[in-house]
C-alpha positions in Angstrom: 107.8 34.5 76.6 107.6 30.9 77.9 110.1 31.4 80.8 110.0 35.0 81.8 112.3 34.6 84.8 115.1 33.7 82.5 115.2 37.4 81.5 116.4 38.2 85.0 119.5 36.0 84.8 122.7 38.0 84.6 126.1 36.7 83.4 128.0 39.5 85.2 130.4 37.5 87.4 130.8 40.6 89.7 127.0 40.6 90.5 127.2 37.9 93.2 124.6 39.8 95.3 122.1 40.0 92.4 119.3 37.5 92.7 119.6 37.1 88.9 123.2 36.0 89.2 123.3 32.6 87.5 124.5 30.6 90.6 122.0 32.2 93.0 118.9 30.0 93.4 116.6 33.0 93.3 112.8 32.7 93.1 113.0 29.1 94.4 110.6 27.6 96.9 111.9 25.4 99.7 108.8 24.7 101.8 107.3 21.9 103.8 110.5 19.9 104.3 111.8 17.6 107.1 115.5 18.2 107.2 117.9 16.1 109.3 121.0 18.3 109.6 124.3 16.7 110.5 127.5 18.5 111.6 128.4 19.3 108.0 126.6 21.0 105.1 124.1 18.3 104.6 120.7 19.7 105.2 122.0 23.3 105.3 120.1 25.9 103.3 122.4 28.5 102.0 121.9 32.1 103.1 121.4 33.2 99.5 118.6 30.7 99.1 116.9 32.2 102.2 117.5 35.7 100.9 116.2 35.4 97.4 113.7 32.6 97.7 110.7 31.4 99.8 112.2 29.2 102.5 109.4 28.6 105.0 107.5 25.9 106.9 110.5 23.5 107.2 111.5 21.6 110.3 115.2 20.9 111.0 116.3 18.1 113.3 119.7 16.9 114.5 120.8 13.3 114.0 120.4 12.6 117.7 116.6 13.3 117.2 116.1 10.6 114.6 114.7 8.1 117.1 111.7 10.5 117.7 111.2 10.9 114.0 111.6 7.5 112.4 110.4 4.0 113.2 113.8 2.3 113.3 116.6 4.4 111.8 119.3 2.2 113.2 118.1 -0.6 110.9 117.2 1.6 107.9 113.5 2.0 108.5 112.9 5.7 107.9 109.1 5.5 108.0 107.9 8.4 110.1 106.6 7.5 113.5 102.9 8.2 114.0 103.8 10.7 116.7 106.7 12.3 114.8 106.8 16.1 115.7 107.1 16.9 111.9 103.3 16.3 111.5 102.7 19.2 113.9 105.6 21.4 112.9 105.1 21.4 109.1 101.7 22.5 107.8 100.1 19.8 105.8 103.0 17.3 106.2 102.0 13.8 105.3 103.5 10.3 105.7 106.0 9.6 102.9 105.2 6.4 100.9 108.7 5.0 101.4 107.6 1.6 100.2 107.1 3.2 96.8 110.5 5.0 96.7 113.7 3.3 95.4 114.2 -0.2 94.1 111.4 -2.7 94.3 
């Protein structure tokens, strides 16, 4: 079978605790991310994701820490500072090529 994990998906709407329940992001990988988490749900990783997937080696920061992460966030420059803690806290984390992302 080309996608063997699809066999695990259940359509039983009472099976919300089953990792195969169609809305659960089971067997996912959320690793090596820099997350800036505001007061709302932005940047939050749902408990079911953590329970049924590999969620590791991520670093979560608060908006008041942006100055220590980015070159000039107040003016939209989200290039990581050379001394950003993410480089030490996330294994293998590299500078993102922001100049290649978005409209050019």
